[in-house]
ZAGUVO-648755 format. One record per residue: residue in one letter; x negated, y, z of N, C-alpha, C in turn. Coordinates in steps of 0.1 Angstrom, whole numbers, plus 2048, in hexadecimal, padded with zeros to 3 digits. Layout:
AXYZXYZXYZ/...
This chain:
M374CCCE0F384CCBE0638CCD1E0F/K393CDDE0A3A0CE1E113ABCD9E13/H3B1CCDE0D3BACC6E113B9CBBE15/F3ADCB7E173ABCA6E183A0CA8E21/D3A4C9BE2F394C99E3238BC8FE2A/S38EC89E2038BC7EE1C38AC7BE11/L385C80E0738AC7FDF837FC77DF1/G383C6CDEA37AC62DE7379C5CDD6/V36CC57DD5371C50DC8369C43DCA/M373C38DC5370C2EDC236CC25DB7/I35DC1CDB5354C19DA735BC0ADAD/D360C07DA0364BF8D9E357BF1D99/C350BE9D9F345BE2DA1349BD2DA0/S352BCDD97353BBDD9B35ABBBD8F/R35ABC3D85364BBFD7535CBBDD6F/D34EBB6D6D345BB5D67335BBDD6A/A33CBC9D62331BD6D68332BD7D74/V323BD6D7E31DBD5D89318BE6D89/P319BF0D8F313BFDD8A301BF9D8F/N2FAC00D8A2EDBFCD952EAC06D99/V2DCC07DA62DDC11DAE2D9C1FDA9/E2CFC23DA22CCC2CD9C2D7C35D98/G2E0C29D8E2E9C34D8C2F6C3AD93/L2FAC32D9E305C35DAC2FCC44DB0/K2F0C42DB02E9C4DDB52ECC59DB3/R2E8C59DA22EDC64D9D2FBC65D9C/F307C60D9A312C5FD9E316C68DAA/F30FC61DB5312C69DC530EC77DC3/D303C7ADBA2FFC89DBA307C95DB5/V312C8BDAA314C98DA1328C97DAA/I330C88DB133BC89DBA33CC91DC5/A32CC90DC9327C96DDB32BCA8DD2/K320CB1DCC321CBBDC5332CC1DC0/M33ACB5DBF34ECB9DBB352CBBDC6/G34ACB4DD3353CB4DE1354CA6DE5/Y355C9CDE135FC8FDE5353C8EDF0/N35AC85DFB34FC81E07351C75E0B/V35AC68E0335AC5FE00354C57DF2/A34FC4FDF6351C43DED34FC35DEF/M351C2DDE5356C1DDE9354C15DDD/L34CC0DDDF347C02DD7351BF4DD6/Y35BBF9DCA361BEBDCA361BDEDC7/T35CBD4DD0354BCBDD035ABBBDD2/E35FBB6DC8363BAADCE360B9DDD2/D355B9EDC9349B8EDCC33BB93DCC/T33BBA3DCA32ABA9DC0325BAEDCE/Y325BA6DD731BBAFDE331ABA0DE6/E30BBA2DEC308B93DF730CB94E00/V310B84E04317B81E1030AB74E19/E307B79E26302B70E2C309B63E29/N303B53E2A305B48E2C311B46E23/E310B4CE1631AB4CE0D313B4BDFD/P30AB45DFA2FDB47DF1308B46DE0/Y314B40DE231AB42DD4320B4DDCF/F327B53DDB32AB62DDF326B68DD5/G329B70DC9325B77DC1319B6FDB7/Y319B66DBA30DB5BDAF30EB5EDA4/Q304B67D9D301B6BD8E30BB73D88/R30AB7AD8F314B89D9330EB93D91/G303B94D98300BA1D97305BA7DA4/R302BA1DB0308BA6DB62FEBAADC2/Y302BB7DCA2FABC4DCF2F3BBADDA/S2E6BBBDE12E2BB8DE82E2BBEDF7/M2DFBB8E022E2BBFE0D2D8BCDE0B/E2CFBC9E082C1BDAE042C9BE3DF8/E2C9BE1DF12D1BE8DE42E2BEDDF0/L2E9BE8DF62F3BF1DF62EDBFCE04/R2E4BF5E0F2DCBFAE192DCC0AE13/E2D1C0AE082C8C16DFF2D2C1EDFC/L2DEC17DF72ECC20DF12F0C29DFD/D2F7C1FE082FBC28E152F1C32E19/R2E6C30E182E0C3BE1F2DCC46E15/Y2DDC46E092DCC4EDFF2EAC5BDFD/A2F7C4FDFE305C57DFF308C60E0B/A2FEC5BE162FCC65E232F6C6FE20/E2ECC6FE1D2E5C78E1F2EDC84E10/K2F6C7FE0A2FBC89E00308C8BE06/G30DC87E14316C8DE1831FC82E18/I31FC75E1332DC6BE0D32EC63E19/E335C5EE1A337C4EE2033AC43E17/L32FC39E1A335C2FE0E33EC28E19/I348C26E0E34FC1AE17352C0EE10/P34DC05E18352BF4E1235ABF6E08/F35EBF2DFC36DBEDDFB36DBDDDF2/I370BD4DFE371BC7DFC37FBBFDFB/Q381BAEDF738DBAADF638BBA3E00/T398BA0E0A39CB97E113A6B8EE10/L3ABB8EE013BEB86E043B8B84DF7/A3B8B8DDE93BDB87DDF3B1B8EDD6/H3AEB8CDC73A4B91DBA39AB8BDC3/L399B7FDC238BB74DC638CB6EDBB/A38EB6BDAF393B60DA6385B5EDA5/T377B64D9F36DB63D9C367B5BDA3/L367B57DB4365B4DDBA36BB42DBA/K374B3EDB337AB30DAC371B29DA2/R365B30D9F35AB2AD92353B21D9C/W351B20DAB347B16DAD351B0BDBA/R34FB04DBA350AFADC4354AFEDD1/A348B05DD4349B09DE4359B0DDEC/Y35CB1ADDF36BB1DDE1373B18DDE/R375B12DD1380B0DDCB38EB07DCF/H38BB01DD5391AF6DDD392AF4DEA/K38FB03DEF392B00DFE397B0FE01/V393B1ADFC399B28DFF3A4B2BDF9/F3A4B28DEF3B2B31DE73BFB24DEB/D3C8B31DE83D7B2DDE93DEB29DD8/I3DDB37DD43E2B37DC73DDB41DBD/D3DDB45DB23D3B4DDAC3C6B4DDB0/D3C6B5BDB73B8B61DBA3BAB60DCD/I3C5B5EDD23CBB64DDA3C2B57DE9/L3BCB5EDEF3BAB50DFF3C4B4BE02/L3BBB42E093C6B37E103C6B3CE1D/V3D2B3FE203DAB4CE313D6B36E3A/D3CCB39E473D0B32E523C2B24E50/E3BCB25E453B2B1DE3E3A9B22E44/P3A0B1DE50390B1DE56389B26E4C/R383B1EE4437AB22E3837EB2AE34/T38CB35E3338CB43E2F386B4AE37/Y38CB48E45385B51E4F376B51E52/E36EB44E51361B40E4F35BB4CE47/L361B4BE3635BB59E2B35FB63E33/I369B67E3836CB74E38366B79E44/E366B72E4D358B74E5934EB79E56/N348B70E4C33CB73E4333AB7FE3F/M344B81E35344B8EE2E343B9BE36/F34AB9DE45349BA7E4F338BA5E57/K336BA0E55326B97E5E320B9DE55/T320B9CE45311BA7E4031BBB8E41/L328BB7E3D32BBC8E3E324BD1E43/A326BCBE51320BD0E5C311BD4E60/K30ABCBE562FABCCE5A2F9BD9E49/T2FEBD8E472FDBDEE39302BF1E3A/F30EBEEE3B316C00E38318C01E48/T313C13E46315C19E55324C1CE55/S32EC20E4C33AC21E50341C17E57/R34BC19E6034FC13E66361C14E60/R35FC18E57368C14E4E36AC0BE43/V378C04E3D374BF9E36381BF5E2F/H380BF5E2238FBF0E1838DBE1E16/L39ABDFE21399BCFE203A1BC4E0E/G3A9BD2E083ABBD1DF83BBBCCDFF/Y3BDBBEDFD3CEBB8E033D8BC0DF9/D3D1BC2DEA3DCBC5DDD3DEBB6DD1/E3EDBBCDCF3ECBB1DC73EFBA0DCC/A3F1B9EDDA3F0B91DD7400B8ADDA/H405B8ADCC413B8ADCC41DB7CDCE/H413B74DCB419B62DCF410B5FDDC/I40BB66DE640BB65DF3413B58DF7/G40AB4CDFC412B3FE03419B38DF9/L418B3BDEB421B32DDF416B2BDDA/G40BB28DDC405B1ADD9401B12DE6/K3F4B0DDE43F2B03DF33F8B07DFC/Y3F7B12E013FCB14E0E40CB11E10/L412B10E0241FB0BE0141EAFEE05/D411AF7DFD414AE6DFC412AE1E0B/E409AE9E14405AE7E1C411AE6E2B/H416AEFE2B41FAF6E3742DAF7E31/G434AF7E2243EAFBE2243FB0BE1D/F44AB13E1C44FB1EE1844DB25E2A/T444B30E26447B3AE34448B46E2E/D44DB51E37452B5BE34443B61E32/R444B6CE27436B6CE1D432B7CE27/Y43EB83E2B439B90E3442BB8DE3E/A439B7DE4342EB7AE4F422B74E4D/L420B6DE4240EB6BE3D407B73E3E/L40CB7EE34408B8DE31400B8FE3D/L409B96E47407B9BE533FCB93E60/K3FEB83E5E3F8B7AE663EDB7CE62/H3E9B7DE553DAB7DE513D5B89E50/L3E0B93E4D3D5B9FE543CEBA1E64/N3D8B9FE6C3D3BA2E763C6B96E7E/R3C5B8FE743BCB85E773ADB8EE6E/V3AFB8EE653A2B98E593A4BA1E65/C3AABAAE693A9BB7E7039EBB4E7D/E3A4BA8E843A0BA5E9038DBA0E90/I386B9FE8137DB98E7E375BA6E7A/A37EBAFE7A37ABBCE76371BC4E7F/R37BBC0E8A376BC9E9336DBBFE9C/K36BBB5E9D360BAEEA3356BB3E9C/Y354BBBE92346BBEE8B34ABCDE8C/G350BD4E96349BE1E93355BEEE8B/F35FBE4E85366BF0E7A371BF5E80/D371C00E7D380C07E8438AC0AE83/T38AC0AE72393C11E68392C02E5E/M3A1BFDE5C3A2BF5E523ABBFAE4A/L3A6BFEE3B3AEBFDE303B6BF3E28/I3C5BF4E263C9BE8E223D5BEEE11/A3D3BE9E073DFBEDE023EBBEBE02/N3F3BF2DFF400BF2E0640DBEAE00/D40ABE5DF4411BE6DE7418BDADE9/L412BCDDF041ABBEDF1428BC1DFF/F423BCEE0442FBCFE11440BD5E0A/F43ABDBDFC447BDFDF8445BD6DEA/N43FBCADE6440BC1DE144ABB2DE3/L444BB2DEE44CBA3DFA459BA7DFA/A45FBB6DF746FBB3DFF473BB6DF1/P47FBB5DEE48DBB7DE2487BC5DDD/G489BC6DCF489BD4DC6479BD6DC1/V471BDDDBD467BE1DB945FBE9DBF/F450BE8DBB443BE9DC444CBFBDC8/C44FC07DBD448C11DBD45BC16DC3/T45EC19DC9470C1DDCB46FC2DDCC/E47BC2FDC347CC3DDC5482C45DCE/D48AC3CDD8491C35DE8484C3CDF3/V48AC43DFF47DC40E08481C33E0D/K478C2CE0F474C20E19477C20E27/E481C13E2D47BC14E3947AC04E3C/F46EC02E4546BBF6E4546FBF1E52/P477BE1E59478BDAE6146CBDAE6B/A472BDCE76468BE3E84460BD4E80/E460BCAE81459BC0E8344DBBAE7D/I450BCAE6D444BC6E6643ABD4E68/V440BE0E6E435BEAE6D42EBE7E7D/E437BE3E86430BDEE94424BD2E90/N428BCDE8741CBC6E8340DBC8E7A/V411BD2E77406BDAE723FEBE2E7A/P3F4BDCE793E3BE2E863E3BEEE85/K3E4BF4E913E4C07E943DBC07E8D/D3CAC01E8E3C1C04E873BEC00E77/C3CAC01E6D3CEBFFE623CFC0AE5A/A3CAC10E563D2C18E4A3D6C11E3A/T3E0C15E393EBC11E2D3E6C19E20/V3E2C15E153E0C20E073EAC19E01/Y3EEC29DF93FAC27DF33EEC2BDE3/W3F1C1CDDA3EAC22DCD3F4C20DC1/D3F2C2ADB73FDC2EDAE3F2C39DA2/Y3F1C33D973EAC37D903F0C3BD83/F3FDC3AD81409C3BD7840EC46D78/A417C49D82422C4FD89422C5DD7F/T42AC65D7942AC72D76434C7DD7E/D43CC72D86449C77D88447C79D97/V44AC87D9D446C90DAB44BC84DB4/K45DC82DAE46AC7CDBA462C70DB9/R45AC67DB2452C58DB7446C5ADC2/Y441C64DC0434C62DCD437C67DD4/D443C73DD9448C7ADE444EC6CDEA/S459C63DE645DC59DEE456C50DF0/M44DC4BDE8440C41DEB439C43DF4/I432C51DF542FC59E03433C55E10/K440C5DE10449C59E1F44AC4CE1E/S44DC42E16450C32E18445C2EE1D/S439C31E1542EC2AE1C429C33E2C/K42CC3CE3142AC43E3C435C3DE49/N442C37E42448C2CE46442C22E4B/L43AC1DE44436C0EE49426C10E50/S41CC1DE4F418C1EE5B411C2CE55/P415C37E6040CC46E60402C45E5C/N3F8C40E5E3EAC41E553E6C3CE4B/L3E7C46E403EEC43E323DFC4DE29/W3D9C43E1D3D1C49E143D9C4BE0A/F3D9C50DFD3DBC4FDF33D1C4BDE7/S3D2C3FDDE3CBC3BDD53CEC43DC6/G3C9C48DC13CBC4BDB13BEC45DA6/G3C2C49D9B3B8C41D913B2C4DD89/A3A5C4FD8639EC53D7B39AC46D72/W3A3C45D683A5C39D5D39BC39D54/T38DC28D5A385C24D55388C18D51/W390C13D51397C01D4D3A2C01D43/G39BBF8D403A2BEFD3439CBF1D2A/T394BF8D26391C04D1B382C07D1A/F37CC08D0E36EC11D0A36EC1ED14/S378C24D0B379C35D0C382C3BD19/P37CC40D23385C46D28393C4BD2D/H39CC4AD333A5C51D333A7C65D3E/N3A1C68D3839EC74D3F3ACC80D43/R3B1C7ED333BFC87D323CBC7DD3A/Y3C9C75D393D7C6CD3D3D4C6DD4F/S3C6C6CD553CAC6BD623C9C79D67/I3C4C85D633C7C92D643D8C96D62/K3DFC91D5C3EEC92D5A3F8C87D6A/R3EFC7FD6A3F3C77D763ECC7DD86/N3E2C81D833E4C8AD923DFC96D92/A3E8C9DD8A3ECCA9D8D3FBCA9D93/V402CA0D9240FC9BD9840AC95DA5/A3FDC8DDAA402C84DB53FBC8CDC1/I3F1C94DBD3E6C9EDC63F0CA9DCF/P3F6CAEDC7405CBADCF40ACB1DD3/C40CCA7DD141BC9ADDC415C9ADE9/C408C9BDE63FCC8FDF53FCC9CDF8/I3F8CA9DF53F7CB5DFF404CB8E07/E40DCB7DFF41CCBCE04421CB2E0C/N41BCA5E0E422C9BE13418C99E20/G40DCA4E21401C9EE2D3FBC92E2A/V3F6C91E203ECC85E1F3E0C88E20/R3D7C88E293C6C8DE273BCC85E22/E3C3C77E1D3B7C6FE1A3BBC68E10/A3B2C6AE063B4C64DF93A7C60DEF/F3A8C56DE739FC55DE03A4C51DD3/F39CC4FDC539EC4FDB8395C46DB4/T39CC39DB1394C2FDA8391C2ED99/L387C29D99383C25D8A37FC16D87/W38BC10D89389C03D81386BFED73/G37DBF3D7137ABEFD6B380BE1D63/D38FBE1D61392BD3D6038FBD2D51/N38FBC6D5138CBBDD4637FBC3D3E/G373BBFD45368BC3D3B35CBCFD40/G35EBD6D4C359BE2D51353BECD41/E35DBEFD38354BF1D2F359BFFD2B/C360C09D3435CC11D37352C1AD41/A348C24D3D33FC28D45349C33D51/Y343C2CD5D34AC32D68346C45D69/E33AC47D6233BC59D63344C59D57/A34BC55D4E352C60D4535DC64D49/V362C60D5536EC68D5936AC76D64/L35CC76D6235EC81D6D364C92D6B/P368C93D5E370C99D59381C9DD67/A385C8AD64392C8BD6E38EC8CD7B/L37FC87D8237BC8CD8E37AC9DD92/M372C9ED8A376CACD8F37FCB1D8C/H38BCADD8839BCB5D8B3A0CB3D97/I39CCA3D963A3CA4DA639DCADDB2/A390CACDAF389CB5DBC38FCC3DBA/A391CCCDAC393CD7DAE3A9CDADAF/L3ADCCEDB03B8CD2DB83B5CCEDC7/A3B1CC6DCC3ACCC3DD83ACCD2DE4/D3A5CDADD939CCE6DDF3A0CF2DD3/D3ACCF1DCE3B8CFCDC73AAD06DC5/M3A0CFDDB439CD05DAE3A3D0ADA5/S3A1D16D9A3A7D18D903A0D10D84/E3ABD0FD793A3D04D6D395D0CD6C/A394D18D67389D1FD6437BD1DD71/E381D1ED7B379D1CD88375D08D85/M37CD01D81378CF3D81371CEFD77/K376CF9D6B36ACF4D5D35DCFAD62/A35CD05D6734BD0ED69347D06D75/K34AD01D7F33FCF7D88341CE7D82/F349CE3D7B34ACD9D73339CDBD69/Y33ACE5D5E329CE8D5D31ECE5D65/E321CF3D6E317CF4D7B311CE3D7F/I31DCDAD83316CCFD8630CCC6D80/T319CC5D74313CBCD6530DCC3D5C/G30CCCED59302CD1D51309CD0D42/E319CCDD41321CC9D3732BCD1D36/Q330CD0D2B33CCD9D2A349CD2D2C/F350CD4D33360CCBD3A36ACCBD29/D36ACD2D26374CCFD14366CC3D0E/S35ACC5D0D355CBAD01357CB2D0C/F353CAFD13352CA0D21365C99D1F/M36ACA0D1F376C98D1B37AC95D0F/D372C98D06372C91CF936CC81CF7/L366C7AD03366C71D07375C67D05/D37FC6FD0538BC66D0238EC64CF7/L38AC6CCEE391C6ACE2391C5FCD9/P385C53CDB38FC46CD2395C44CD3/N39DC45CE23ADC3ECE43B6C49CDC/Y3B4C50CD73BEC5ECCD3BEC57CC0/I3C7C4DCC03BFC49CAE3CFC51CA7/F3D6C57CAF3E3C5CCAA3E1C68CA7/G3D5C6ECB23D1C7ECB03CEC84CBD/E3C8C8ACC53C2C8FCCF3CDC99CD5/N3D5C99CD43E3CA0CDB3F1C9BCD9/V3E9C8BCD53FAC81CD73F4C76CE3/P3FBC77CEA3FCC74CFA3FBC62CF8/V3F2C5DCFF3EEC4ACFD3F8C45D06/E402C4AD1040DC46D1440FC39D12/S412C2CD10418C21D0B425C24D0D/P431C22D0243EC21D07445C18D0A/Y43DC09D0643EC02D0B43CBFAD19/F432BFDD1F42BBFCD29427C0CD2F/Q433C10D35432C1CD3B428C1CD44/H422C12D4C416C17D5940CC18D56/S40AC17D493FBC15D3D3F9C21D35/A3E9C23D363E8C27D293E2C21D1B/C3E4C22D113E6C1CD043D4C18D02/N3CDC0FD023BFC0DCFE3BCC0BCEE/Y3C0C0FCE63C1C10CDF3B3C11CD8/C3AAC15CDE39DC13CD8395C03CDB/K39CBFDCE5399BF0CE43A2BE8CE0/T3ACBEDCDC3B3BDFCD53B4BE2CC4/H3AFBECCC03B0BECCB73A0BE7CB3/L394BE9CBA387BE2CB8389BCECB8/Y391BCECBF392BBFCBC399BB6CBC/D3A0BC3CB23ADBB9CAC3A9BB2C9F/D3AEBA4C9E3A9B9DC933ABBA2C83/P3A5BA2C7B3A8BA9C6E3B3BA0C68/F3B2B94C673BCB8DC5F3C9B89C69/L3C6B86C7A3D9B82C7F3D7B94C82/G3D3B9EC833D3BA8C893E0BAEC8A/A3EABABC903F8BA9C913F6BBBC9A/M3F0BC1CA23F1BD0CA53F0BD9C99/S3E2BD7C943DBBDDC8D3E2BDEC80/A3EBBD7C7A3F0BD0C71401BD9C70/N402BD7C7B412BDFC7E40EBF0C80/L3FFBF1C84401C01C86403C07C79/A40DC13C82415C24C7B409C2AC72/A3FBC2CC773F2C33C703EFC2AC64/D3ECC39C5C3E8C34C4E3D8C3BC4C/D3D4C3DC543C5C4AC523C2C48C5E/S3B4C44C5D3ACC44C6939FC4FC67/S3A0C58C5B39AC62C5C396C6AC6E/L3A0C69C7439EC70C81392C6DC8D/L392C60C86387C55C8F375C5AC8A/D376C60C7B36CC66C77366C72C80/A376C7BC80372C8CC82370C89C94/Y375C7AC9A36FC7ACA6360C76CA7/A35FC6DCA134EC6BCA1345C75C9D/K34AC80C9633FC8BC9433EC91C9A/R346C94CA634CC9CCAF341C96CBA/L342C89CC033AC86CCC32DC81CC8/H329C80CBB31DC7DCB7318C8ACBC/A320C99CB6315CA7CB6315CA8CC8/H31ECA5CCF320CA1CDB312C9ECE5/A310C8CCDB303C87CE12F9C8ECDF/K2F4C95CD72EBC9DCD42E6CACCDB/E2F4CB1CE52F1CBBCE92EECB7CF6/S2F4CADCFD2F5CA9D092E9CA9D0E/K2E8CADD1B2D8CA9D202D7C9CD29/T2E4C9BD312E4C8BD392F0C85D34/Y2FAC86D2B303C78D2E305C79D20/G2FAC79D152F9C78D052FCC65D04/L2F8C5ED0E2FCC4ED0B308C4BD05/L310C55D14321C56D1432AC59D07/Y322C64D05324C6BCF5322C61CE7/E317C5FCE6312C53CDB319C48CD9/T31DC3FCE8323C31CE8335C39CE3/M339C42CE7348C42CDE344C48CD3/A33BC4FCCF33BC52CC4339C46CB9/C330C37CBE32FC32CB533CC26CB7/L347C25CBF34FC20CBD35AC2BCB9/S359C33CB6365C38CAB35BC39C9E/D353C35C9C34DC34C8B352C27C87/V352C1FC94359C13C8D367C0DC8F/L36FC14C9637FC15C96381C1EC87/F377C28C8237BC2DC78379C23C6B/K373C1AC6C372C0EC6237DC05C65/K383C03C72386BF7C73395BF7C7B/L39AC04C7D3AAC05C803B5BFFC72/L3AFC04C683BAC01C613B6BF2C55/L3ABBEBC593A5BE2C553ADBD9C4D/A3B5BD3C5B3C0BCAC5C3CBBC9C54/K3CFBD7C533DDBE0C4A3D5BDEC3B/K3C9BE3C363C8BE3C293C6BD3C21/T3BEBCDC2C3BEBBEC293CABB7C26/R3D4BBAC2F3E0BB1C2C3E7BB7C1E/A3EABC4C1E3EEBCBC143EBBC3C08/L3DABC5C063D3BC2BF83D8BB2BF5/Y3D9BACC023DBB99BFF3E6B99BFC/E3F1B9DC01400B9EBFF406BA1BF2/A3FDBADBEB3FCBB2BDE3F2BACBD3/G3EEB9CBD63E8B97BCD3D9B9ABC5/D3D7BA7BCD3C9BAFBCA3C0BA5BD0/K3BABA2BC93ADB97BCE39FB9DBC9/E39FBA8BC0395BB0BBB394BBCBC2/G3A0BC1BCA3A1BC9BD439EBC3BE2/L3A1BB6BE5397BAFBED38BBADBF6/R386BB0BEB375BA5BE436EBBABE3/F376BBEBE436CBCCBE736FBD1BF2/L378BCEBF837EBCFC0A374BC7C11/A370BBDC0C36CBB1C10359BBAC14/E357BC0C05346BC3C02343BD1C07/T34DBD7C0C34FBE9C10350BE6C1F/D35BBE6C22361BECC2D361BE2C3A/Y362BD6C3235DBCBC3E34FBC7C3F/A349BCBC3833ABCEC37333BD6C42/E338BE1C3E337BECC4533CBEDC54/C34ABEBC5434DBE7C69344BDFC6C/I33EBCEC65336BC6C6D327BD5C72/E321BDAC67317BE0C6D31CBEBC7A/R324BEFC78328BFDC7F32EBF7C8D/V332BEAC8F331BE2C9C323BDFC9F/N31DBDCC9730FBDBCA0305BE6CA5/V308BEFC9B304BFFCA330BC07CB1/F317BFFCAC31CC03CBF318BF8CC6/Y319BECCC7314BE4CD0304BEBCD6/K2FCBEDCC92F2BF0CD22F3BFACDC/A2FEC02CD82FEC14CDE307C10CEE/F30BC04CEF315C00CF730EBFFD01/R303BEFCFA2F8BEAD072F0BF3D0D/K2EBC00D052E2C08D092EAC0FD14/Q2F8C13D122FDC19D1F2FEC10D2E/W301C04D28305BFBD302F6BFBD3A/Y2EDBF7D372E1BF4D3A2D8C00D43/A2DFC0BD3E2E1C19D432E6C1CD54/I2EDC16D522F6C1AD5F2F9C0CD66/N2F9C02D642FFBF4D692F5BEBD67/K2F5BE2D732EEBD5D752EABD0D61/T2E2BC4D602E4BC4D562EEBB3D55/Y2F4BACD602FCBA5D6430ABA8D5B/G314BA3D54320BA4D51322BA8D42/F313BADD3F313BAFD2E312BA0D27/E311B98D2B315B8AD2331FB88D1D/I329B90D2333AB91D2433AB99D14/H334BA3D11335BA9D0832BBA8CF9/D31FBA1D0031AB95CF5322B90CEC/A32DB85CF5336B7BCF333BB85CEA/R347B93CF034FB94CE734AB9DCDB/L344BA6CDC33EBB3CD2339BA6CC5/G32EB9CCC8327B93CC1335B8DCB7/G341B87CC3346B80CBB34EB88CB2/L350B97CB435AB9CCA9351B9EC9F/A344B9EC9F33DB9FC9033EB95C8E/R33CB8BC9033AB7FC8C349B7AC82/R356B7EC90365B7CC89366B86C7C/L360B93C7D360B96C6C35BB94C61/E34CB90C62345B8BC5C34FB7EC55/S352B72C5E359B65C5A366B6BC4F/C36CB76C5337BB79C4B376B7FC44/R36BB88C3F363B8DC32361B81C29/E35BB72C32359B6AC2935FB64C1E/R36DB61C2637CB5EC23380B66C17/L382B75C1A384B7AC0F37DB79C01/L372B76C04366B78BF6370B6ABED/S371B5EBFC374B50BF3381B4FBEA/Y389B59BF1395B5BBEE393B5EBE1/A38CB70BDF38DB75BD6385B6FBCA/N37BB61BCD377B5CBC337BB4DBBF/G388B4DBC6390B41BBE38CB33BCA/E381B36BD3380B28BD8389B24BE5/I393B2DBE539AB2BBF23ABB2DBEA/A3B5B26BEB3C1B29BE73C8B37BF0/E3C8B35BFC3CCB40C053CBB40C10/I3CCB4BC173C6B51C233D5B4AC2E/A3D4B40C333DBB40C3E3E4B4AC48/E3D8B53C4F3DDB5AC563E3B66C4F/L3E0B67C443E8B76C3A3F3B70C33/E3F4B63C31403B5EC2E40EB63C38/E408B5DC46418B60C4E418B6FC50/K42AB6DC4F42DB80C5142BB87C60/L427B91C62427B95C6F436B99C73/L434B96C8143CB9AC8543DBA7C8F/P445BADC91442BBCC9943CBBACA5/M437BC2CA942ABC3CB542BBD2CBD/K434BD0CC3437BDECCC42EBDFCD7/D426BD9CDB41BBD8CEC412BE2CE2/T414BE7CEB408BF5CE73FBBFACF4/Y3FFBECCFE3F6BEDD093F7BE4D0E/I3E7BD9D073E2BCCD093D6BCFD11/P3D8BC4D1D3CFBC7D273C1BBED25/S3BFBB6D1B3B5BA9D1F3B2BA6D12/W3A5BA6D1339EBA6D043A4B99CFE/A3A5B8FD043ABB7ED033BBB82CFC/E3BFB8ACFB3CBB8BCF63C8B93CEC/M3C0B96CE83BFBA3CDE3B9B9BCD5/I3B2B94CD43ABB88CC63B1B80CC5/S3BCB7CCC73C1B6DCC53CEB6CCCD/A3D8B68CC93DFB5FCCC3E1B50CD2/N3D4B4BCD23D0B40CD43C8B40CE0/I3C8B33CE93BFB33CF63B1B36CF1/V3ACB40CFD3A1B45CFD39CB43D09/
């Protein structure tokens, strides 16, 4: 790559979806042809660790041999496979097991600094990684541990300067990493900003106290991650500030696959079109782009191939025409057709941006919130400004057509087509239900129950089968039990509401309590969690 020494893709293997080995090999084939020379597998507890039988237990963890196989295959394609683990936070799934729950945690999902068992666990991690990967670079995680030192550590030691804790733990972890032959340790640098007064993303260039800079190990590379900004000044000031912390700097951007079934290629392209030139101008020579899977890993990692191709094009000064031609040469797919995988989120029109006006750091995940929004409680759907769902029907027809034409990626198109089919019927279901109820139109409710509700249930079941087929094609089977529960629960809830509407229409019940309660304004356009989408109650 003309502008980067290391250009990588990070695949999330920890949010229920653990990509299977064959799927990753196919993916490595594609990104290698695009020009990427680094891949990272983000594994919180989804890799085998010697002497830690409960680490990744029942999570679909990779065996050491599976990772060796992927490491060898990546190397054959010119890709360095760098382990990406967590050594400070984001280890909440370990709390399920007594072996870890009361011993190694400080607060939230954060490990307990100074606890011998914590470092025994971390040593076992590195002992295993050293036998598994040939790369001597490793990403230690280190992001978002906002409450470090404020839980069990506080109870046992009293309040301690949290910068001091952060650096003390970092130096201990790096010492262990060196012991097993690792020579470059990457860490997210957000905490160095967050633990100081002010906000993470500063628009002014920040200087760090000498006692902090001097205690960042020289073999550490810090990572400035930003998946949100479209402002040149923010990227520029954050890169300069990050270099004041450590001259060894990586940038991490996003190819949005998280919080949603449908990808966000358009959203990603808009941001990376600003971020990458800023990296080039500021001499950042190493970067990777993340495919997170927050809240269920619903979006196929292959669905953001257009965003990844766009990144590679910017890194190598390709024109748009050259980029699209290369995409077709590599994938056998038209770039613009692949971009249609974004459509289920564009419920107001494909040219209407999905940036949330209330949560400006995020892309709206309409396809998920309106799939799961309750037809009786339905604060989001019933407050929706849209009065027409025919757009979703048009999207479905386009995506079904792409599925028939595609030689390799038909499952991706078909899954998004089936999702659009559901949304065509469900998008306005809560709104119609409430309007008929408030009008006292029992026959209208009976008709709605017998038509739209029944058809919506049928379409959910069709989508479920398409989504399951896609999942099993690219992921291990572990994790899908979550979607059995979610989508199965959705179908059962629709049936439950249908039955109650018929009971009301037949005069068997006097009212439907949820529809009696007046709706309050709902301004949230981005809800990150399935549990928050389905109910205001405790899940």
